matplotlib code that plots the C-alpha trace (Angstrom):
import matplotlib.pyplot as plt

x = [0.0, 1.3, 2.1, -0.8, -0.6, -0.2, -3.0, -1.8, -4.8, -4.9, -7.5, -8.3, -10.4, -10.2, -12.1, -13.3, -15.1, -12.8, -11.2, -13.4, -13.3, -9.5, -9.5, -11.6, -9.4, -6.4, -8.3, -9.1, -5.6, -3.9, -6.4, -5.6, -2.0, -3.2, -2.9, -6.0, -5.9, -8.9, -10.3, -10.1, -6.4, -6.2, -8.5, -6.1, -3.4, -5.3, -3.7, -0.3, 1.2, 1.1, 4.9, 4.8, 1.5, 2.4, 5.5, 3.5, 0.9, 3.1, 6.7, 9.5, 9.0, 5.4, 6.6, 9.3, 6.8, 3.7, 4.3, 4.5, 1.8, -0.5, 0.0, -0.8, -3.9, -5.0, -4.9, -7.0, -9.5, -9.8, -10.5, -13.5, -15.1, -14.0, -17.4, -18.8, -16.6, -18.2, -17.0, -17.4, -19.8, -18.5, -15.3, -15.5, -16.8, -13.6, -11.4, -13.4, -13.2, -9.4, -8.9, -11.3, -9.0, -6.1, -4.2, -2.4, -3.8, -2.1, -3.8, -1.3, -2.3, -0.2, -2.8, -2.2, -2.4, -5.5, -7.2, -6.0, -7.5, -10.8, -10.9, -10.0, -12.9, -15.2, -14.4, -14.3, -11.0, -8.7, -9.4, -9.1, -5.9, -2.6, -1.1, -1.4, 0.7, 0.4, 2.4, 4.7, 6.1, 7.7, 9.6, 8.5, 4.8, 3.2, 4.0, 7.2, 7.1, 8.2, 4.8, 4.2, 7.6, 7.0, 3.7, 5.4, 8.1, 5.4, 4.2, 7.7, 7.2, 10.1, 11.9, 10.1, 6.9, 3.9, 1.9, -0.9, -1.8, -5.4, -5.8, -7.9, -5.4, -2.6, -0.3, -1.2, -0.5, 2.9, 3.9, 3.0, 5.0, 8.1, 7.5, 7.2, 3.5, 0.6, -2.1, -5.9, -7.9, -11.4, -12.9, -13.6, -10.4, -12.1, -9.4, -10.3, -9.9, -7.5, -5.2, -5.3, -4.5, -1.8, -0.3, -0.3, -3.5, -4.2, -7.9, -10.5, -13.7, -16.5, -16.4, -14.7, -17.8, -17.4, -13.8, -14.8, -17.3, -14.7, -11.7, -11.5, -10.5, -7.7, -4.2, -6.1, -8.1]
y = [0.0, 3.5, 5.8, 8.2, 11.6, 14.7, 17.2, 20.8, 23.1, 26.8, 28.1, 31.8, 32.0, 28.2, 26.8, 30.1, 32.7, 35.6, 37.1, 40.1, 40.9, 40.8, 43.1, 45.7, 45.3, 46.2, 49.1, 50.5, 49.9, 51.6, 54.5, 55.0, 55.7, 58.2, 55.7, 54.9, 52.1, 50.6, 47.6, 45.6, 46.0, 44.8, 41.8, 40.7, 40.4, 38.5, 35.2, 36.8, 37.2, 40.5, 40.7, 40.9, 42.5, 46.1, 46.0, 44.2, 46.9, 50.1, 49.2, 49.3, 53.0, 52.3, 49.3, 51.5, 54.2, 52.3, 48.6, 47.7, 50.1, 48.9, 45.3, 46.0, 47.9, 45.3, 42.6, 44.8, 45.4, 41.7, 41.3, 43.5, 41.4, 37.9, 37.1, 37.8, 35.0, 31.6, 28.2, 27.8, 25.1, 21.7, 22.9, 20.5, 17.7, 18.1, 17.7, 14.6, 13.1, 13.6, 11.9, 9.0, 8.2, 7.8, 10.9, 13.2, 16.7, 20.0, 23.4, 25.9, 29.4, 32.5, 34.3, 35.5, 32.8, 34.3, 34.2, 30.7, 29.6, 31.2, 29.4, 26.0, 26.4, 27.6, 24.5, 22.2, 21.0, 20.5, 16.8, 16.4, 18.2, 16.6, 20.0, 23.6, 26.8, 30.5, 33.6, 33.1, 29.9, 31.5, 34.7, 34.7, 33.9, 33.0, 33.0, 31.9, 28.1, 28.4, 28.0, 24.7, 23.4, 24.2, 22.5, 19.3, 19.7, 20.0, 16.5, 15.0, 14.3, 12.6, 14.5, 13.9, 12.7, 12.9, 16.1, 18.1, 21.8, 22.9, 26.7, 29.5, 31.8, 32.0, 32.7, 29.3, 27.7, 29.5, 28.5, 24.9, 24.9, 26.1, 23.5, 20.7, 20.0, 19.9, 22.4, 22.0, 25.2, 26.3, 29.4, 31.4, 33.4, 35.2, 34.3, 33.3, 29.7, 30.7, 32.4, 29.5, 27.0, 29.2, 29.3, 25.5, 24.4, 20.7, 21.0, 23.7, 23.4, 25.8, 24.9, 22.7, 20.5, 20.0, 19.0, 16.6, 14.9, 14.6, 13.5, 10.2, 12.2, 14.0, 13.1, 12.8, 9.8]
z = [0.0, -0.8, 2.1, 3.0, 1.4, 3.6, 3.0, 3.7, 3.8, 3.8, 6.3, 5.6, 2.5, 1.8, 4.8, 6.3, 4.2, 5.2, 2.1, 1.7, 5.4, 5.1, 2.1, 4.0, 7.0, 4.9, 3.3, 6.8, 8.1, 5.2, 5.3, 9.0, 7.8, 5.2, 2.3, 0.2, -2.3, -4.2, -2.4, -5.6, -5.6, -2.0, -2.8, -5.5, -2.9, -0.3, 0.3, 0.2, 3.7, 5.4, 5.5, 1.7, 0.8, 1.5, -0.7, -3.4, -3.2, -3.1, -3.2, -0.7, 0.1, 1.3, 3.3, 5.0, 5.9, 7.0, 6.8, 10.5, 11.5, 8.8, 9.7, 13.4, 12.5, 10.0, 12.7, 15.0, 12.2, 11.7, 15.4, 14.9, 12.1, 12.9, 14.3, 10.8, 9.3, 8.7, 7.4, 3.7, 2.5, 3.3, 5.0, 7.9, 5.6, 3.6, 6.7, 7.8, 4.3, 4.2, 7.5, 6.7, 3.8, 6.2, 5.1, 7.5, 7.8, 8.5, 8.6, 7.2, 8.3, 8.2, 10.4, 14.0, 16.6, 18.1, 14.7, 14.0, 17.4, 16.5, 13.2, 14.7, 17.0, 14.2, 12.2, 15.3, 13.8, 16.8, 16.9, 13.1, 12.3, 13.0, 13.6, 12.4, 11.9, 12.5, 11.4, 14.4, 12.7, 9.7, 8.7, 5.1, 4.2, 0.9, -1.9, -0.3, 0.4, 4.1, 5.6, 3.7, 4.6, 8.3, 8.1, 7.0, 9.6, 12.4, 11.8, 11.3, 7.6, 5.9, 3.1, -0.1, 1.5, -0.7, 0.0, -1.6, -1.0, -0.9, -1.2, -2.8, -4.5, -7.0, -4.0, -2.6, -5.9, -6.2, -2.7, -3.4, -6.6, -4.8, -2.1, -4.7, -4.1, -6.4, -5.6, -5.6, -5.4, -4.4, -6.1, -2.9, -3.5, -6.4, -8.9, -12.4, -13.5, -16.2, -13.6, -11.3, -14.1, -15.4, -11.9, -11.9, -10.1, -10.8, -9.8, -9.2, -7.2, -6.2, -2.5, 0.0, 0.0, -3.8, -3.3, -0.6, -2.9, -5.7, -3.6, -5.5, -8.6, -6.9, -5.4, -2.1, -3.2]

ax = plt.figure().add_subplot(projection="3d")
ax.plot(x, y, z, "-o")
ax.set_aspect("equal")
plt.show()
């Protein structure tokens, strides 16, 4: 029998419907620093870690001036709307289905620990996941591969172990590619199918529940 595959799942936006709240939190955080950017531009960067988002948005000069303050404020803004976030359809079903197939499961979040804790409770996932990550575990977040590599290290995976990433953005797919993993994507990130396929996604589904129903057609069969 082949070794079980390791499923590395993004949380924000993939399992929990949070992308648009995050975009507005960034808008409010930057506006508090006197910087106003269209929300659509911010949305296009959601899924990228906060350590890289400000530079991607406005360059190194913006990062130097407001990066730390904007990140702190964004985290506070998320605190204010976290009760508005809900699991995406079939999110917990996907976790259960993966575990029922005998795979190991790691939740790879680059969120603050308090937000990760809230999502674990929201998904009732503490007894399902073999481990999970937060922003404190890495220096460089997505699209760098560090978060996925740390996720594997947390469960003591052997080098070269079979692993699959499940995410919702091109940033997840790029991180997976750098980590040597195939990436499956749900559409909740708001990216077009062509963008996701061009980035390298091996499968695209509407919701986590749709992916759960189709696992036999994926590397997580």
